C-alpha positions as MATLAB code, in Angstrom:
seq = 'MASRSYANLLDLAGGGDLLDIPHTPRTLPRVMTVPGIISDLDGESDVSSSGCRERKIIVANMLPLQAKRDIDTAKWCFSWDEDSILLQLKDGFSSDTEVIYVGSLKAEIDASEQDEVAQRLLDDFNCVPTFLPHDLQKKFYLGFCKQQLWPLFHYMLPICSDHGDRFDRVLWQAYVSANKIFADKVMEVINPDDDFVWVHDYHLMVLPTFLRKRFNRVKLGFFLHSPFPSSEIYRTLPVRDEILKGLLNSDLIGFHTFDYARHFLSCCSRMLGLDYESKRGHIGLDYFGRTIFIKILPVGIHMGRLDSVLNLPSTSSKLKEIQEEFKDRKVILGVDDMDIFKGINLKFLAVEQLLQQNPDLQGKVVLVQIVNPARGSGKDVQEAKKEAYLIAQRINDTYGSSHYQPVIIIDRPVPRFEKSAYYAVAECCIVNAVRDGMNLVPYKYIVCRQGTAKLDEAVGRQSDSPRTSMLVVSEFIGCSPSLSGAIRVNPWDIDAVADALNLALTMRDSEKKLRHEKHYRYVSSHDVAYWARSFMQDLERACKDHYTKRCWGIGLGLGFRVISLSHGFRKLSIDHIVSAYKRTSRRAIFLDYDGTIVPQTSINKTPSPEVISVLNALCNDTKNIVFIVSGRARDSLSDWFTSCKMLGLAAEHGYFLRWNSDSEWETSHLSADLDWKQIVEPVMQSYTEATDGSNIEIKESALVWHHQDADPDFGSCQAKELLDHLESVLANEPALVKRGQHIVEVKPQGVTKGLVAEKVLLNMVNGGNPPDFVMCIGDDRSDNYSLCTWVTSIDIFTGAALSFSCALIFWTSSVAFTERGASKLQTCIVTVFCYNT';
ca = [
     123.759  111.528  149.684;
     124.954  108.125  149.798;
     127.777  107.211  152.761;
     130.862  108.056  152.110;
     132.028  104.784  153.368;
     129.777  102.961  150.791;
     131.144  105.453  148.152;
     134.609  104.319  148.617;
     133.464  100.840  148.823;
     131.923  101.327  145.189;
     135.217  103.371  144.032;
     137.646   99.806  145.171;
     134.722   97.609  143.295;
     134.775  100.208  140.050;
     138.595  100.357  139.381;
     138.631  104.020  140.628;
     135.870  105.314  138.910;
     132.724  105.894  140.956;
     129.442  104.601  139.958;
     126.276  106.971  139.372;
     124.460  105.909  141.925;
     121.084  107.787  142.967;
     121.071  110.197  145.801;
     119.010  109.613  148.923;
     117.650  111.210  151.664;
     120.149  112.215  154.368;
     117.387  110.906  156.908;
     116.209  107.696  155.632;
     112.836  106.819  155.593;
     111.561  104.145  158.162;
     110.164  100.712  157.113;
     107.909  101.081  153.942;
     106.088   97.988  154.677;
     103.212   99.200  152.183;
     102.888  100.395  148.876;
     103.597  104.492  148.550;
     105.474  106.767  147.410;
     108.889  107.898  149.730;
     110.099  110.541  147.014;
     108.578  113.525  149.491;
     109.310  111.812  152.761;
     112.409  113.286  153.972;
     113.347  116.416  151.418;
     116.761  116.778  149.965;
     119.385  115.270  150.478;
     122.065  118.087  151.150;
     120.122  118.995  154.229;
     122.506  118.750  157.112;
     121.889  115.968  159.911;
     122.809  118.079  162.799;
     119.708  118.818  163.214;
     118.098  115.406  163.130;
     116.878  113.841  166.562;
     119.786  111.598  167.718;
     119.233  107.959  167.090;
     120.009  104.527  168.585;
     118.966  101.121  166.788;
     118.691   98.243  169.208;
     118.966   94.980  167.385;
     118.388   92.094  169.528;
     116.784   88.618  169.108;
     113.208   89.732  170.427;
     111.786   92.868  170.708;
     110.859   94.134  174.198;
     106.977   93.562  173.304;
     104.289   91.039  174.191;
     102.083   89.701  172.063;
      98.555   88.145  172.287;
      95.536   88.062  169.845;
      92.103   89.738  171.331;
      89.726   86.939  171.132;
      86.945   89.005  170.362;
      88.495   90.890  167.467;
      91.047   87.910  166.299;
      93.272   91.020  165.856;
      97.463   91.406  167.464;
      97.515   93.532  170.226;
     100.762   94.366  171.233;
     102.518   95.932  174.943;
     105.786   96.792  176.195;
     107.816   93.692  178.167;
     108.690   96.040  181.238;
     110.725   93.347  181.993;
     112.908   93.708  179.068;
     116.752   94.941  179.788;
     116.256   96.272  175.939;
     113.384   98.295  177.249;
     114.721   99.501  179.896;
     118.290  100.418  178.660;
     116.633  103.728  176.982;
     116.952  105.469  180.498;
     120.449  105.542  180.167;
     119.966  107.823  177.016;
     119.125  111.522  176.785;
     115.281  112.505  176.877;
     115.557  113.629  173.016;
     117.328  110.133  172.010;
     114.972  108.658  169.492;
     115.114  104.603  169.945;
     114.280  102.303  167.024;
     114.233   98.184  167.968;
     114.905   95.207  165.248;
     113.925   92.264  166.449;
     111.704   89.018  166.502;
     108.317   89.089  168.012;
     107.432   86.158  170.873;
     104.438   85.156  168.656;
     104.120   83.679  165.118;
     102.187   85.983  162.656;
     100.756   84.658  159.726;
     102.580   85.923  156.378;
      99.474   88.216  155.502;
      99.035   89.609  158.670;
     102.811   90.758  158.542;
     102.980   93.789  156.314;
      99.761   95.841  158.755;
     101.871   94.429  162.066;
     104.775   95.617  160.973;
     103.381   99.090  160.000;
     101.500   99.302  163.576;
     104.781   98.142  165.621;
     106.998  100.954  163.659;
     103.789  103.297  164.238;
     103.085  103.100  167.968;
     106.224  101.506  169.311;
     109.307  102.191  166.910;
     109.829   98.593  166.123;
     110.982   97.019  162.838;
     109.761   93.282  162.946;
     111.976   90.711  161.489;
     109.615   87.809  160.287;
     111.560   84.602  160.008;
     109.774   81.977  157.830;
     109.183   79.478  160.258;
     111.701   76.472  159.607;
     114.315   79.202  159.539;
     112.801   80.412  162.502;
     113.579   76.937  164.031;
     116.951   75.849  162.478;
     118.388   79.268  163.863;
     117.230   79.631  167.338;
     116.448   76.206  168.633;
     118.892   74.508  166.132;
     122.393   76.354  165.892;
     121.758   78.620  169.112;
     120.214   76.598  171.407;
     121.788   73.447  170.497;
     125.206   74.456  169.661;
     126.292   78.232  170.501;
     124.518   78.414  173.934;
     125.970   74.830  175.460;
     129.297   75.488  173.652;
     129.384   78.838  175.543;
     128.383   77.617  178.807;
     131.503   74.901  178.227;
     129.460   71.860  177.140;
     131.341   70.023  174.575;
     129.400   67.212  172.306;
     131.805   64.442  173.152;
     129.327   61.925  172.420;
     125.673   61.585  170.756;
     123.853   61.086  173.538;
     125.483   64.772  175.070;
     124.835   67.187  172.839;
     124.342   67.820  169.346;
     127.245   67.537  166.706;
     127.935   70.939  164.537;
     125.363   70.957  161.378;
     126.098   73.028  158.748;
     122.733   73.484  157.659;
     121.735   74.934  161.235;
     125.065   77.207  160.842;
     123.969   78.110  157.585;
     120.353   78.938  159.084;
     122.137   81.171  161.543;
     123.666   82.941  158.799;
     120.597   83.366  156.626;
     118.713   84.982  159.553;
     121.429   87.345  160.624;
     121.559   88.349  157.063;
     117.796   89.056  157.473;
     118.075   90.761  160.352;
     121.041   93.076  159.008;
     118.581   94.206  156.253;
     116.023   95.499  158.529;
     118.648   97.490  160.237;
     119.844   98.941  156.431;
     116.104   99.694  155.957;
     116.257  102.383  158.789;
     119.498  103.153  159.033;
     121.167  106.654  158.868;
     124.758  105.236  158.644;
     126.431  108.825  158.807;
     124.835  109.717  162.439;
     122.983  106.489  164.004;
     124.812  104.218  166.430;
     123.705  100.618  166.117;
     123.937   97.909  168.947;
     123.686   94.655  168.652;
     123.083   92.119  171.579;
     124.121   88.693  172.308;
     125.298   85.636  170.429;
     122.299   85.052  168.541;
     123.588   87.976  166.043;
     127.126   87.888  166.035;
     127.835   87.718  162.293;
     125.176   90.382  161.806;
     128.307   92.879  162.024;
     130.099   91.856  159.024;
     126.679   92.303  156.685;
     126.493   96.153  158.107;
     130.032   96.560  158.101;
     130.052   95.575  154.112;
     127.238   97.376  153.576;
     128.419  100.618  155.318;
     132.041  100.795  156.260;
     131.954  103.417  158.648;
     128.778  102.319  160.468;
     129.185  102.882  163.769;
     128.303   99.440  165.700;
     128.430   98.179  169.277;
     128.338   94.708  170.229;
     126.977   93.165  173.657;
     127.571   89.342  174.857;
     125.062   88.850  177.698;
     126.198   85.211  177.607;
     129.781   84.040  178.741;
     132.434   83.368  176.412;
     134.509   80.355  176.896;
     138.150   79.926  177.274;
     139.991   79.240  173.662;
     140.067   75.519  174.414;
     136.574   75.238  174.235;
     135.749   77.891  171.880;
     138.434   76.317  169.079;
     136.701   73.141  168.947;
     133.664   75.247  166.949;
     134.062   74.735  163.205;
     133.198   78.353  162.427;
     135.032   80.119  164.744;
     137.049   82.046  162.507;
     133.831   83.132  161.028;
     132.504   84.600  164.567;
     135.588   86.125  165.786;
     135.603   87.899  162.248;
     132.208   88.891  162.669;
     132.865   90.345  165.984;
     135.585   92.116  164.968;
     134.027   94.006  162.334;
     132.428   96.041  165.319;
     133.849   99.017  166.673;
     133.179   97.934  170.418;
     132.255   94.722  171.809;
     131.167   94.349  175.614;
     131.271   91.725  178.158;
     130.324   91.396  181.878;
     133.621   90.583  183.160;
     137.060   90.442  182.449;
     137.462   86.799  181.970;
     135.081   86.770  179.320;
     136.930   89.661  177.365;
     140.269   87.786  178.010;
     139.004   84.235  176.633;
     137.847   86.491  173.445;
     140.990   88.584  173.324;
     143.008   85.101  173.839;
     140.823   83.476  170.956;
     141.734   86.528  168.640;
     145.593   85.846  169.337;
     145.564   82.236  168.815;
     143.365   81.728  165.706;
     143.636   85.031  164.161;
     147.055   86.040  165.323;
     145.599   89.382  166.581;
     147.488   91.194  169.560;
     145.904   93.749  172.056;
     147.152   96.711  174.157;
     145.630   99.293  176.731;
     145.507  102.494  175.757;
     144.743  104.873  178.508;
     142.925  102.363  180.343;
     140.868  101.062  177.305;
     141.353   97.764  175.976;
     141.910   97.881  172.334;
     142.550   95.360  168.926;
     144.207   96.964  166.132;
     142.398   95.199  163.098;
     143.418   96.081  159.366;
     143.955   99.629  160.939;
     140.738   99.866  162.842;
     140.654   99.633  166.429;
     137.896   97.662  168.113;
     137.532   98.823  171.736;
     136.621   95.911  174.485;
     133.988   97.246  177.451;
     133.770   95.422  180.141;
     130.906   95.902  182.653;
     128.081   93.966  183.793;
     124.684   94.739  182.975;
     122.284   96.252  186.262;
     118.769   96.376  187.156;
     116.142   98.913  187.087;
     115.858  100.640  190.346;
     112.728  102.526  189.555;
     111.114   99.471  187.801;
     111.789   97.111  191.436;
     110.774   99.991  193.943;
     107.506  100.359  191.721;
     106.218   96.816  191.947;
     107.602   96.890  195.862;
     105.091   99.618  196.527;
     102.125   97.459  195.219;
      99.712   96.797  197.656;
      99.784   93.495  196.464;
     103.131   93.000  197.215;
     102.815   94.250  200.779;
     100.188   91.677  201.219;
     102.054   88.806  199.779;
     105.057   89.754  202.003;
     102.360   89.198  205.135;
     100.943   86.330  203.776;
     104.459   84.721  203.342;
     105.748   86.340  206.694;
     102.769   84.473  208.480;
     103.616   81.219  206.942;
     107.370   80.747  207.399;
     106.739   82.329  211.170;
     110.232   81.627  213.142;
     111.735   80.108  210.310;
     114.668   80.948  208.041;
     114.199   80.979  204.372;
     116.878   80.736  201.891;
     115.799   81.662  198.678;
     116.583   80.609  194.835;
     115.311   81.593  191.477;
     116.446   80.113  188.187;
     115.480   78.912  184.862;
     114.856   75.454  184.654;
     118.248   74.315  182.562;
     121.185   72.667  183.445;
     123.598   75.269  184.017;
     121.655   76.525  186.947;
     122.662   74.245  189.631;
     119.407   73.656  191.071;
     120.061   70.221  191.909;
     123.290   70.844  193.457;
     121.784   73.291  195.494;
     119.563   70.913  196.781;
     122.211   68.361  197.287;
     123.935   71.128  199.213;
     120.704   71.968  201.575;
     120.326   68.414  202.339;
     123.607   68.295  203.314;
     123.040   71.554  205.723;
     120.023   69.760  207.119;
     122.358   66.443  208.076;
     125.374   68.201  209.244;
     123.201   70.569  211.529;
     120.090   69.055  213.214;
     119.582   71.944  215.072;
     118.452   73.549  211.881;
     115.948   71.008  211.222;
     112.630   72.565  211.241;
     114.029   75.923  211.259;
     115.293   76.605  207.564;
     113.028   76.185  204.213;
     114.933   76.826  201.071;
     111.960   78.152  198.576;
     112.952   77.543  194.875;
     111.224   79.441  192.194;
     111.750   78.024  189.203;
     111.194   79.781  186.017;
     110.137   78.326  182.863;
     112.939   76.690  180.627;
     113.698   78.845  177.575;
     114.798   75.584  175.742;
     113.674   71.996  175.487;
     115.203   68.418  174.981;
     116.258   65.915  176.983;
     118.943   67.561  179.036;
     116.056   69.817  180.433;
     113.332   66.834  181.622;
     116.288   64.760  183.042;
     117.551   67.897  185.446;
     113.872   68.479  185.811;
     113.111   64.957  186.901;
     116.235   64.609  188.994;
     115.613   68.065  191.174;
     112.034   66.911  192.332;
     113.458   63.392  193.139;
     116.001   64.965  195.236;
     113.637   67.360  196.912;
     111.210   64.390  197.751;
     113.786   62.490  199.019;
     114.628   65.809  201.447;
     111.573   66.382  202.461;
     110.763   62.690  203.582;
     113.964   62.835  205.121;
     113.970   65.875  207.344;
     110.052   66.837  206.702;
     107.086   66.562  208.627;
     103.406   67.040  208.207;
     103.591   71.079  209.016;
     107.347   71.456  207.768;
     108.566   70.951  204.122;
     112.519   71.818  204.004;
     112.404   72.604  199.913;
     109.621   73.830  198.367;
     109.494   74.085  194.621;
     107.472   76.696  192.812;
     107.315   75.568  189.408;
     104.713   77.778  188.123;
     104.431   81.671  186.443;
     105.331   83.865  189.420;
     104.453   87.309  188.920;
     106.727   90.302  190.102;
     105.022   90.873  193.132;
     104.909   87.530  194.394;
     109.024   87.113  193.609;
     109.814   90.590  195.231;
     107.710   89.739  198.203;
     109.879   86.332  198.320;
     113.361   88.407  197.736;
     112.111   90.752  200.773;
     111.312   87.902  203.074;
     114.175   85.617  202.382;
     117.339   85.392  205.141;
     119.671   84.155  202.135;
     119.440   83.960  198.552;
     121.762   81.247  196.448;
     122.838   81.581  192.982;
     124.367   78.102  192.362;
     124.640   78.164  188.698;
     127.852   76.397  187.337;
     128.175   78.404  184.382;
     126.174   81.824  183.923;
     126.642   85.013  181.356;
     124.579   87.341  184.141;
     122.614   86.711  186.687;
     120.318   89.586  188.119;
     118.661   87.703  190.782;
     121.401   88.854  193.777;
     120.889   92.596  192.349;
     116.930   92.362  192.919;
     117.283   90.561  195.852;
     119.561   93.296  197.534;
     116.972   95.917  196.688;
     114.301   94.212  197.906;
     115.471   93.456  201.426;
     116.512   97.238  201.598;
     112.707   97.762  200.566;
     110.983  101.336  200.284;
     109.046  103.913  202.608;
     105.935  102.852  201.418;
     106.523   99.061  201.824;
     107.791   99.531  205.396;
     104.754  101.477  206.227;
     102.603   98.509  204.747;
     103.839   96.098  207.142;
     104.732   98.046  209.897;
     108.170   98.300  209.863;
     110.450  101.058  210.979;
     111.997  102.948  208.342;
     115.621  103.519  210.250;
     115.482   99.607  210.891;
     118.805   97.823  209.947;
     118.638   96.387  206.631;
     120.479   92.864  206.019;
     120.712   90.374  203.125;
     123.035   87.660  202.522;
     124.298   86.295  199.307;
     125.780   83.014  198.288;
     126.947   82.968  194.734;
     128.790   80.665  192.644;
     132.146   81.905  191.028;
     130.951   80.945  187.357;
     128.456   83.674  187.394;
     128.771   87.318  185.449;
     127.828   89.243  188.952;
     130.312   87.425  191.196;
     133.227   89.682  190.596;
     130.944   93.009  191.449;
     129.705   91.406  194.928;
     132.738   91.368  196.962;
     130.538   91.118  199.975;
     128.945   87.668  198.978;
     130.036   84.591  199.920;
     131.732   82.671  196.821;
     131.594   78.999  196.418;
     132.277   76.398  193.994;
     129.132   75.332  193.270;
     130.328   71.290  192.644;
     131.585   71.373  196.206;
     128.484   70.209  197.962;
     130.130   70.407  201.336;
     131.865   74.005  200.947;
     128.388   75.293  199.793;
     126.658   73.622  202.616;
     128.946   75.281  204.715;
     128.599   78.530  203.255;
     124.632   78.589  204.216;
     125.517   77.902  207.407;
     127.542   80.943  207.861;
     125.385   83.157  205.991;
     122.583   81.917  208.283;
     124.657   82.171  211.557;
     126.572   85.485  210.810;
     125.720   88.091  213.229;
     123.054   90.873  212.138;
     126.271   93.696  212.315;
     128.636   92.314  209.629;
     124.918   91.142  207.287;
     124.084   94.821  207.339;
     127.810   96.050  206.616;
     127.771   93.668  203.430;
     124.392   94.782  202.582;
     125.068   98.388  202.526;
     128.139   97.766  200.416;
     126.004   95.646  197.917;
     123.360   98.309  198.057;
     125.712  101.122  197.034;
     126.931   99.107  193.955;
     123.847   97.822  192.785;
     121.726  101.188  193.163;
     124.745  103.287  191.523;
     125.502  101.036  188.803;
     121.705  100.181  187.741;
     120.738   99.046  183.605;
     120.659  103.112  182.921;
     124.162  103.207  184.097;
     125.585  100.643  182.258;
     123.652  101.869  178.949;
     125.038  105.295  178.685;
     128.334  104.222  179.773;
     128.497  101.421  176.891;
     126.914  104.482  174.491;
     130.021  106.951  175.581;
     132.388  104.151  174.823;
     131.292  103.625  171.610;
     131.303  107.038  170.748;
     134.513  107.452  171.513;
     135.303  104.140  169.328;
     134.070  105.923  166.132;
     135.285  109.274  166.703;
     137.653  108.792  164.475;
     135.669  107.440  161.341;
     135.938  110.152  159.234;
     139.542  110.637  159.789;
     140.338  107.976  157.814;
     139.799  106.522  154.127;
     138.341  102.894  154.190;
     138.233  100.095  151.550;
     136.468   97.053  152.228;
     138.346   93.500  151.332;
     137.464   89.863  151.111;
     134.441   87.823  150.588;
     131.412   86.489  152.552;
     132.112   86.182  155.978;
     135.591   87.045  155.587;
     135.037   90.454  154.555;
     136.580   93.205  156.680;
     137.655   96.820  156.463;
     141.274   98.599  155.753;
     141.272  101.780  157.311;
     144.136  104.114  156.327;
     144.970  108.165  156.436;
     143.006  110.387  154.183;
     146.478  110.999  152.232;
     145.649  107.291  151.209;
     144.226  106.805  148.050;
     144.204  104.234  145.424;
     146.625  103.615  142.680;
     145.951  101.016  139.944;
     149.024   98.766  138.787;
     148.669  100.265  135.425;
     149.913  103.688  136.545;
     152.912  102.193  138.203;
     153.426   99.993  135.005;
     153.185  103.208  133.235;
     155.736  105.693  135.296;
     158.093  102.485  135.200;
     158.276  102.567  131.367;
     158.530  105.697  131.015;
     161.423  106.338  133.315;
     165.151  105.829  132.946;
     166.411  105.799  136.582;
     165.092  103.661  138.589;
     165.807  102.529  142.286;
     164.327   99.398  143.459;
     164.132   98.502  147.735;
     163.012   95.074  148.398;
     162.229   93.533  151.915;
     162.625   89.747  152.435;
     160.999   87.758  154.950;
     157.152   88.355  154.387;
     157.701   90.227  151.246;
     159.689   88.280  148.766;
     159.088   84.844  150.629;
     155.502   84.358  152.903;
     156.368   84.963  157.003;
     154.706   81.596  157.409;
     157.057   79.492  155.396;
     159.478   77.021  156.775;
     161.257   77.085  153.883;
     163.035   80.577  153.531;
     164.893   80.117  150.285;
     163.519   81.808  147.238;
     161.914   79.949  144.949;
     163.330   79.711  141.061;
     160.688   81.703  139.963;
     161.725   85.025  142.726;
     165.198   84.209  141.262;
     164.204   84.730  137.547;
     162.045   87.803  138.411;
     164.886   89.329  140.420;
     167.418   88.727  137.651;
     165.177   90.203  134.934;
     165.106   93.488  137.020;
     168.443   93.339  137.396;
     169.505   92.791  134.013;
     167.515   95.941  132.856;
     170.729   98.623  133.201;
     168.314  101.255  134.192;
     167.408   99.640  137.303;
     169.525   99.204  140.411;
     167.775   96.679  142.986;
     168.254   95.716  146.525;
     167.362   93.614  149.130;
     167.036   95.145  152.351;
     166.962   92.482  155.099;
     167.119   91.351  158.856;
     168.678   88.289  157.786;
     173.008   87.610  158.364;
     174.890   88.382  155.295;
     175.833   84.746  154.985;
     172.215   83.650  154.197;
     171.529   86.251  151.942;
     174.979   85.512  149.622;
     174.113   81.825  149.470;
     170.743   82.457  148.553;
     171.289   84.783  145.878;
     174.698   83.611  144.566;
     172.902   83.463  140.924;
     172.048   87.124  140.881;
     174.860   88.762  140.110;
     173.421   92.445  139.728;
     171.680   92.266  142.948;
     172.505   94.395  145.770;
     171.884   93.189  149.204;
     171.957   95.010  152.712;
     171.787   92.386  155.474;
     171.328   92.651  158.950;
     168.778   95.946  158.591;
     171.731   97.712  156.753;
     174.490   97.059  159.183;
     176.028   95.137  155.863;
     175.529   96.236  152.655;
     177.320   94.584  149.272;
     176.767   96.218  145.646;
     176.707   93.067  143.562;
     177.875   89.896  143.846;
     181.507   90.508  142.795;
     182.103   93.542  145.396;
     183.139   93.287  149.056;
     180.818   93.526  152.132;
     180.673   97.090  153.528;
     180.553   97.074  157.298;
     178.118  100.422  158.692;
     180.251  102.685  161.007;
     177.859  104.297  162.885;
     178.325  101.788  165.837;
     181.230   99.203  166.012;
     180.996   98.844  169.560;
     179.420   95.326  169.775;
     180.312   94.947  173.536;
     176.674   94.821  174.809;
     176.131   91.510  173.222;
     177.758   90.169  176.212;
     175.182   91.562  178.319;
     172.537   90.607  175.887;
     172.704   86.884  175.354;
     172.270   85.359  179.105;
     169.471   87.305  179.420;
     167.758   85.773  176.591;
     169.182   82.552  177.019;
     167.292   82.526  180.454;
     163.975   83.659  178.781;
     164.487   80.726  176.059;
     165.002   77.848  178.906;
     161.929   79.147  180.753;
     159.735   79.425  177.127;
     159.387   76.309  175.313;
     159.163   76.993  171.696;
     161.544   80.008  171.511;
     165.091   80.316  169.980;
     167.860   82.961  169.985;
     169.199   84.177  166.465;
     172.640   85.324  166.460;
     173.944   87.597  164.143;
     177.171   89.662  163.815;
     175.435   92.872  164.746;
     172.639   91.751  166.638;
     170.736   89.310  168.461;
     166.762   88.061  167.826;
     165.129   86.272  170.029;
     162.054   84.250  168.338;
     158.752   83.267  169.944;
     156.800   82.325  166.939;
     156.587   78.644  167.749;
     155.725   79.154  171.387;
     152.032   79.564  172.972;
     150.936   82.894  171.954;
     149.879   83.963  175.219;
     152.502   82.867  176.957;
     155.381   83.831  174.376;
     153.713   87.422  174.126;
     153.821   87.780  177.744;
     157.477   86.681  177.990;
     158.489   88.878  174.916;
     156.966   91.991  176.894;
     158.933   91.060  179.899;
     162.445   90.691  177.774;
     161.974   93.783  176.058;
     161.571   95.505  179.642;
     164.332   93.487  181.264;
     166.957   94.433  178.317;
     165.636   98.647  177.804;
     166.703   98.398  181.521;
     170.529   96.608  181.538;
     171.214   98.361  178.126;
     169.670  101.997  179.189;
     173.592  103.290  178.845;
     174.811  100.662  175.694;
     174.519  102.049  172.006;
     171.915   99.358  171.657;
     168.422   99.934  170.561;
     165.985   96.983  171.645;
     162.689   96.774  169.713;
     159.913   94.233  169.479;
     158.479   92.994  166.399;
     156.528   90.277  164.951;
     157.040   87.410  167.000;
     160.692   88.503  168.034;
     162.837   90.981  170.439;
     165.701   92.114  168.518;
     168.930   93.957  169.769;
     170.887   96.081  167.090;
     173.261   98.685  167.336;
     171.682  102.497  167.501;
     171.518  104.113  164.303;
     171.555  100.945  161.843;
     167.996  101.250  159.777;
     167.015  100.295  156.293;
     166.647  103.857  155.960;
     170.426  104.182  155.714;
     170.767  101.494  152.448;
     168.140  104.276  150.828;
     170.454  107.108  152.138;
     173.519  105.482  150.717;
     172.342  104.163  147.344;
     170.084  107.698  146.588;
     173.252  109.459  147.557;
     175.445  107.194  145.483;
     173.023  107.644  142.024;
     172.975  111.399  142.845;
     176.609  112.141  142.932;
     177.153  109.883  139.786;
     174.812  112.448  138.103;
     172.215  109.865  137.781;
     169.130  111.164  140.365;
     166.326  108.543  140.142;
     163.066  109.050  138.881;
     161.492  106.045  139.795;
     161.937  104.847  143.409;
     159.950  101.681  144.383;
     160.159  100.308  148.234;
     158.249   97.117  149.190;
     157.644   95.845  153.117;
     155.843   93.963  154.833;
     155.055   95.293  158.394;
     155.505   98.624  160.690;
     158.903   98.280  161.176;
     159.580   98.675  157.101;
     156.748  101.456  157.059;
     158.772  103.322  159.496;
     161.906  103.018  157.371;
     160.077  103.554  154.412;
     159.282  107.120  155.425;
     162.992  107.386  156.406;
     164.021  106.517  152.787;
     161.704  108.669  150.972;
     162.502  111.306  153.405;
     165.858  111.190  152.257;
     165.151  111.981  148.663;
     164.651  115.608  149.147;
     168.375  115.879  150.758;
     169.916  114.382  147.935;
     168.279  116.051  144.741;
     168.617  119.233  145.887;
     165.014  119.896  145.081;
     162.028  120.729  147.222;
     159.325  117.552  146.932;
     155.874  118.669  147.724;
     155.039  115.534  149.765;
     155.769  114.676  153.181;
     156.008  110.744  152.508;
     154.846  108.530  149.504;
     153.557  105.966  150.588;
     151.733  102.627  148.359;
     149.724  100.204  150.543;
     149.538   97.024  149.066;
     146.681   94.455  150.239;
     145.272   91.761  148.455;
     146.522   92.924  145.118;
     144.706   96.746  145.357;
     147.345   99.637  146.035;
     146.750  102.699  147.961;
     149.471  105.514  147.114;
     149.939  109.041  149.564;
     152.407  111.204  146.648;
     152.308  114.742  146.068;
     153.794  116.503  143.141;
     157.242  116.919  142.565;
     159.059  119.674  140.647;
     161.317  116.881  139.148;
     158.046  115.116  137.976;
     159.889  112.360  139.937;
     157.773  109.111  140.224;
     158.065  108.277  144.058;
     156.532  104.867  144.757;
     157.086  102.793  148.011;
     154.785   99.992  148.250;
     153.782   98.610  152.091;
     152.576   94.839  151.877;
     149.628   94.061  154.587;
     149.151   90.406  155.449;
     146.050   89.123  154.883;
];
């Protein structure tokens, strides 16, 4: 059967009639890359999915595979890349979980071979390759990903043409096209009702939009393996909104650190106006009725994989060789990619400073720098490499000898066993990156220093001998917060890094042992399986309510998003409203003002001539009673609607009410005591002075603190604090404190917009003309609450039992949704809730 979410989307597009779409198998067949018949592959569509094997679809730029051609047969040979995190995370899933990988290969496959290769990968490895055309791949990966996103996410701005590449819309279009191809491959294999999709890293940040557009209820998680920059950096990206909205089409978004998550949330607040809150320990963003959860957990390493490498005979042999080579010397180890953000040059300068300031260490300390192959290419990488070699040569010339080199650069592919041997030998490991998402080098170092029983036996070490390790790590890498026993440094401060290295080398063994034990406990318990399992558990939690709500897709292109509403809502056509309006004779119409009659963002709040004309047309119909119910002061409403003689006005949320322009204002009798205003105003004034861009609106019955023009983050923080402050001081006063959109308001208790409806409807019933049509229009949650009150009150005043709990129309982008029941009086109850888009 078609997914229920997709059926809703088709229903919306088709004006209410579900399109006649063919049934598809419940469990979709995998990719069909060769001609064939698929009708008999999966059986009937009504087969329950509960018996299907649980499936996870992992989507990333590269598949966890190695590819090479066989010299003799000229055919492609494939094998698992055992070092890939994507492969290792399978350990976090249950044994009966089927994992499907979607991504590109690290080798370019000729078009004539792609079908055959795709079928082999699917059959042998459960992998679905995305064969991007060569030009598209180049523009997508080397272009937009590596030249624009990657530098920006590492805080490098293209300030001048010689320093980074400026935004290129052609590359952006290639990025979008590549994401669409990845999404299409996922759609070929997904069973949207049951499968979980986990998308990885910055290469695929708009992919969630394509999947959400096709399957509104797709269960989709995203994890960012790179840093997420602060809003000051991210906002310079011309396509910033499109990427944010793409990520928000996920159900769960994961980050390595709270800093990265905080930056993302700040961007959502500043650029999209979204607020977030913590719900039982989980951070959630409300986005068009959906809650997008935020996950903060650094990835771990695969303990079993590393232990197996340590137990290799080649590792033991290499370890002995290194120990002999650096006999009586202390080894400091660095393992980094060659790029401008890894801080290799700064590290070398710190070692130079260390040797200069501590002559006793000369001849006794060696920095071994293993350089991994650069993942990108370009002028910046070449310059960084050249500078590193020049600094190393200078250090060796100054402090070295024929038998001693303070800095040794290993710039070649280093096998795993050799790296593990160096980790095991090193007294100290330094990770000096100026910006890095998640660096696993410290974790690997700790495990290798712990060693294994087999390794101990091979090198003649006592199994109960104390284990020690020392880490010097940059403050700007993702693993830094999790290594509380490491010496954290600012990599730009050469003196501080040199002092940290000296401390690491000279620290007592007893303290080194305590630090090592603390780190090893964390690393061994928070491995890659724990990370994957925890992420998937949170994704399941984030998706558990998918089928308790109805979904409608709105928006075009990358602006697409899904509105999620309760199951009681259904689409209501404009024709239905018009028909009900024409056949009824006593109509009550209630309208909010700000955000409904005039835009919320409008500076000029005066109603336009067109609005006045429409209101007069409604009011001049003797069958209608029209009221504007607003939080605005009565003087403002009186001035704005002078020409609307028959229009009813309710000011300050119903505290004041006027039936028409010829009648007097009536004051609510519920709360005549306004002495609490003398307490509130000084408090609000103090927050206004402390919050630039905020102001106080003084009404006759209420006080409102506005922070719309303040800094979004600071204004929101101050609003929360003000709310708590006022609730405390007004605990025993007849006043209600509430927080709205960019406001904190204090008003008398019991005064709500619902009371206006109660009074108007009671007047109609007592006059012998009960309403047969009620329409209410509002724009935010406070109106939603009041509208429920209005509709509930109808039952009281008509004297008849109406079989509905709440009548609501949800109005968004010209599409109305309603929740209503049949009325014994055949009353058409219409309540409209406007949603800002």
